[in-house]
C-alpha positions in Angstrom: -75.3 148.4 -35.1 -73.3 146.5 -37.8 -74.1 147.2 -41.4 -74.7 143.8 -43.1 -73.1 144.9 -46.4 -70.0 146.1 -44.6 -69.9 142.9 -42.6 -70.1 140.7 -45.7 -67.0 142.5 -47.2 -64.9 140.6 -44.6 -66.4 137.2 -45.3 -65.4 134.7 -48.0 -68.4 134.3 -50.3 -67.9 130.5 -50.0 -68.5 130.7 -46.2 -72.1 131.6 -46.4 -74.9 130.6 -48.7 -77.0 133.1 -50.5 -80.4 132.4 -52.1 -79.6 131.2 -55.7 -82.3 131.0 -58.3 -83.1 127.4 -58.9 -81.5 126.2 -62.1 -83.9 125.3 -64.8 -83.2 122.1 -66.6 -82.7 122.2 -70.4 -85.7 120.9 -72.4 -84.0 117.5 -73.1 -83.6 116.7 -69.4 -86.8 115.2 -68.1 -87.9 112.8 -65.4 -89.8 110.8 -67.9 -86.5 109.0 -68.7 -82.9 108.8 -67.3 -82.0 112.2 -68.8 -83.2 114.2 -65.8 -81.2 112.1 -63.3 -78.2 112.2 -65.6 -78.4 116.0 -65.9 -78.7 116.3 -62.1 -75.7 113.9 -61.7 -73.6 116.1 -63.9 -74.4 119.1 -61.9 -73.6 117.4 -58.6 -70.3 116.0 -59.9 -69.4 119.4 -61.3 -69.9 121.0 -58.0 -67.8 118.3 -56.3 -65.0 118.5 -58.8 -64.9 122.3 -58.7 -64.6 122.1 -54.9 -61.6 119.7 -55.4 -60.0 122.1 -57.8 -60.5 125.1 -55.4 -58.9 123.2 -52.5 -56.0 121.6 -54.3 -53.3 123.8 -55.8 -50.3 121.5 -56.3 -49.5 120.1 -59.7 -49.2 116.6 -58.1 -52.9 116.9 -57.1 -53.9 116.5 -60.7 -52.1 113.3 -61.7 -55.3 111.3 -61.5 -57.8 112.7 -64.0 -60.8 111.4 -62.1 -60.1 113.9 -59.3 -61.0 116.8 -61.5 -62.9 115.6 -64.5 -66.3 114.0 -65.0 -66.5 110.7 -66.8 -69.6 109.3 -68.5 -69.5 106.3 -66.1 -69.6 108.5 -63.1 -72.8 110.1 -64.5 -74.7 107.0 -65.4 -73.7 105.2 -62.1 -74.9 108.2 -60.0 -78.0 108.5 -62.1 -78.8 104.8 -61.6 -78.8 104.2 -65.3 -76.8 102.2 -67.8 -74.2 103.3 -70.2 -76.8 103.3 -73.0 -77.9 106.8 -71.9 -75.0 108.0 -74.0 -76.0 106.0 -77.0 -78.5 107.1 -79.6 -81.3 108.4 -77.3 -83.3 111.6 -78.1 -81.4 113.4 -75.3 -77.9 112.0 -76.0 -76.5 115.0 -77.8 -77.7 117.4 -75.1 -76.3 115.1 -72.4 -72.9 114.8 -74.1 -72.8 118.6 -74.8 -73.5 119.3 -71.1 -70.8 116.8 -70.0 -68.3 118.4 -72.4 -69.1 121.9 -71.3 -68.7 121.1 -67.6 -65.4 119.3 -68.2 -64.2 122.3 -70.2 -65.2 124.6 -67.4 -63.3 122.4 -64.9 -60.2 122.5 -67.1 -60.4 126.3 -67.2 -60.8 126.4 -63.4 -57.6 124.6 -62.8 
């Protein structure tokens, strides 16, 4: 019989999914307005850009910034909102901070 722990030592962690605890949204991200959809869009875009970074190692792969960075327009389009979600709303600071943090993490991952 094969020991599961020993078997997993030979696999790439990206090749199988493990149960991850569901991420809890910050207090400012709610479905009562566009902030929840925008937060979810940032998370999805982050995952997509991180996958791009992991699969592209040549310097020439990073000539186009939109391949590895998240722009506000990407967020509000994916969220089905308008650009005003980044202007003077109660959740704007949290949204901008989240976007900046994810872009910083992407820069570090390169």
